N, C-alpha and C positions, 0 to 999 in steps of 0.2 A: 197492752204495752209489751208484755212478755212475748206474745206471739210475733210482734213486730221485730223485737230483738233477735228472736230465733230465725226469722226470715232473713234479717240482715246478715247474720252469721253464715247462713246457708249460701247466700249470694256471694259473700266474701270468699268462701272456699270453692266457689264455682268460677272465681276470677283467676287470672294468671298470677296476680300478686298473692292471693290466698294459697294457691297451689305451691308457689315458691316458698312461702312461710312453712307450709306443711313439709316440704322437702328438706328444709333446713332443720326443723325439729326432728324429723325421722333420722336424718343423717347423724345428728348429734347423739341420738340413742344408739345407733349402730356403731359409732366410734367407741363408745363406752363398752359395749358388748364385746366387740372384736379385740380391743386392747386387753380387756380382762381375760378373754380366751387365750390370746397369744402368750400372756405372762404365765398362765396356769399350765399350758401344754408345751410351750416352746416351739409351736408350729410356725415355720417360716411363711407358710401359706396364709395363715391367719394374721400374722404380723403385716405381711404385704397388703392383705385385704383391709386391714385397719388403716394403713397409710393411704390406701386408695380412697377410703371413706373420708379421711381428713381432707384430701384433695377435692372430693365431691362437695364437702361442706364449703370449702373456699369458693368452688365454682357456683354453688347454689346462692351464696351471698352476692357474688358478682352478678349472677343472673337477676336477682331481685333488684339490685341497684340499677341494672340496665333497664329493667321493666319500668321502674319508677321514673327514670330519666326520660324514657321514650314516651311516657304518658303525659309529660309536661307540655303545655300548649306552645304554639309558635311564639317567638319573641323577636326583638329587633335584630339580634345576631343570627337567629335560626328561623327565617321566615317560613321554611317548609317543615317546621317541627323538629322533633328529636328522635324520630323513628329508628334511625340507624344505630342508636345506642344499643338496641337489642341485638343487632347483628354483630356489633363490636364485642358485646358481652359473650355472645355465642362463640366467636373466634377465640376469645381468651379462655373460655371454659374448655374448648377443644384442645388448647395448648396444655391445660392442666391434665386432661385425660392422657395426652401423650406422655407427660412427665410421670404419671402413674404407671403407664406401661413400661417405661424405662426402669423405674424403681423396682417393680415386681420382677422384671427380667434379671436385674442385677442381684437381687436377693436370692432368686432361684439358682442362679449360677454359683453364688457363694455356697449355698446349701449342697449343691451337687459336688463341690470340691471338699466338703467336710462331711461329717457323719454325726452331727449332734442328735441326741435322742429326742423323741416326742413323748411326753407323759400325759396321762389322763385323756387319752384320745376320745373316749366316749363323751366327756364334757365338751371337748372342742366340737364334736359332731352336733350335739344338742344346740350349742350357741350358734353354730353356722346355719343350722336349719331355721332357727328363729330369725336370724339376720336375713336369710334368703327370702323368707315369707314377707317380712316387712319391706324389703327392697322391691320385690315384685309388685306388691300392692301400691306402694308410693309411686314407682316409675309408671305403672299402668295409669294411675290417676293423673299424674303429671302430663303424660302424653295425650290423654283424652282432653284435658283442659287446653293444652297447647294447640291441638287441632281445632278446638272450638273457638279459641281466641286468636289463632294464627300467630302465636308468639315464638319467635326464633330463639330467644333467651331461655324460655321455659322448656322448649323442645330440646335444646342442648343440655340443660340440667337433667331432664328426664332420661335422655340417652346416656348421660353420665351415670345415673343411678342404675339404668338397665345394664350398662357395662359392669357395674359393681355387682349386680345380680349374677352375671355370668362368672365373675370372679369368685363369688361365694359358692356357686354351684360347683365350680372346679375344685375349690378348696374342700368342699364336702366330699367330692368323689375321691380326692387324694387322701383325706383322713380315713375314709371307709376302707380304701385299699391298704393303707398303713395298718389299720386295725386288724385286717384279715391276714396280711402277709408278714407284718412286723418289719417291713423294709421302709425306712424313712425316705429313701430316694424318690418315691412316688410323690411325696409332698412337694418336692422341688420341681419335678417334671410337670406336674399339673400347673403349678404357679407359672412356669415358663410358657406353657401353652396359652394360659389366660392372658399373659402380656401381649401376645400376638393378636388376640381377639380385641383387646382394649385399644391397641394401636390402630386397628382397622376402624373402630368407632371414632377415634380422634381424627383420622383423615377425613371421614365422611362429615363430621360435625364442623370442622374448620373449613372444608371445601364449600359447604352449603352457606355458611355465614359470610365467607369472603366473597362468594359470587354475588351476594346481595350488596355488599359494600362497593363492589365494582359496577353497580348499576346494571346487572344482568337482567335481561327481559323476563317478563312473567312466563310461567310454563305455557306450553303450546295450547293445552286445553283451556286455560284461562283466556288466552288471546282469541281462541275460537269463540268463546262466549261473547267477548267484546265485538268481534266481527259479526257474529250472528245478530247482536243487538243493532249494530250499525246498518246491516243489510235489511232488517225488518222494521226499522223505526219509520213511521209515517212521516213524510216530508223530507227525508234524507235522500237526495238524488244520487249522491256518490260520496266517497271518502278516500283519503290517501294520507300518507305520512304518519301512520300509526306507530307510536312509540310507547313502550311500557317499561316500568322498573319497580322494584320493591324496596321499601325501607322499613325494617321491622315488620309489623303487621299491616302497614299501610301500603296500598297499591297506588302508583302514580301513572296516569294515562294521559297521553297527549295525542290529539288527532285533528286533521283538517277535514271538515265536513262541508260538502257542497249542497246548497239548497237552491230551489228554483228562483230565477232572477226576479220574478214578479212577486215573490213573498215579501211581506213587510218586515221591518226590524222586529216588531212584536211577534210575528209568526215564527221567525227564525229563533227568537229567544225561547218560545214555547217548545219548539222542536228540540233544542238543546237540553232544556229541562227534562223533557220526556225521555230523551236518550240517557241522560245521567241517572234518572230514576230506574230505568230498565237495567243498567249495568250494576248499579249499587245493590239492587235486589239480589242479583246473582253473586256479586263480588263485594262483600262488605269492606268498609274502610278504604274505599276507592276515592281518590282525588283526581278529578277529570278536568283537563283543559281542552276546550274546543275552539278551534279557529274556523270561523264561518266564511265561506266563499260562495259566490254565485256559480251555479252549475255551468260548466263549459269554460269558465274563466281560465283554468289551468291549461286546457287544450289550446285556447286562443293565445295565451301567453307564449306557449311553446312554439306555435306556428309563427308568431311574430318574431320570435328569437331566431327561428330557422331562416326566415325571409331576410333578416338583417345580416345573417352570416353568409 
């Protein structure tokens, strides 16, 4: 029984929901560490980094909510499921990343205009190193699970944590320079540079999520997989009108397939099943709609239309 419980826990943390819970827990620890460090040292970089982590925590919670909503089965109001909840969560998280960049830039500019001292720099360095290690481990873990589960929300959360890692790395560099030179201006300069990196992450995250909300087609290499399956599936004489889109981790594929006119309905059905299996083996979470036509029907219809005109 204990072995089964251990296996269940392991499976949970290999899921996108488990990875989101881990990200939330790790971010909460990071907030406590960074806030403590900022109060002890007075570092504007650490303070900005702490606020960034607070925004990370909010984003991680939003990502988890998006993942849970997306996992809900189709219902009367949402016949195609709730997959786009993940993309919506990703766009919201990207907006929070942008806010973090703006806050850090603002705090850095204020520090540049003042000359407040930084105390106990060594303590700040130790705290930042620990925070950086935790951030890198959790963001790497989250991105790995996001790729395995194809989760837009978890990917956005993990990129948010990775941006936080860059922030912590820059803060660390600034504190080391301050410790060596005694000049607090480097604390602000580094924070300002980090805000630009975080802004770039925000643009990428929002862009990727919004493109899916706008029903952008699948990447070219995925469409090539679909075309290859169509071209090599036994019984498929031809195909046309291929359309694709993404909703969260779900792929939606619509295509017109031509079969030979003497094929029975049962044979056409088997061809479609075989085609679906081939595509789903290469592209998990695919929902495929196939419109069957007799081979040559499209050409005949176009010729008839041309004669009438």
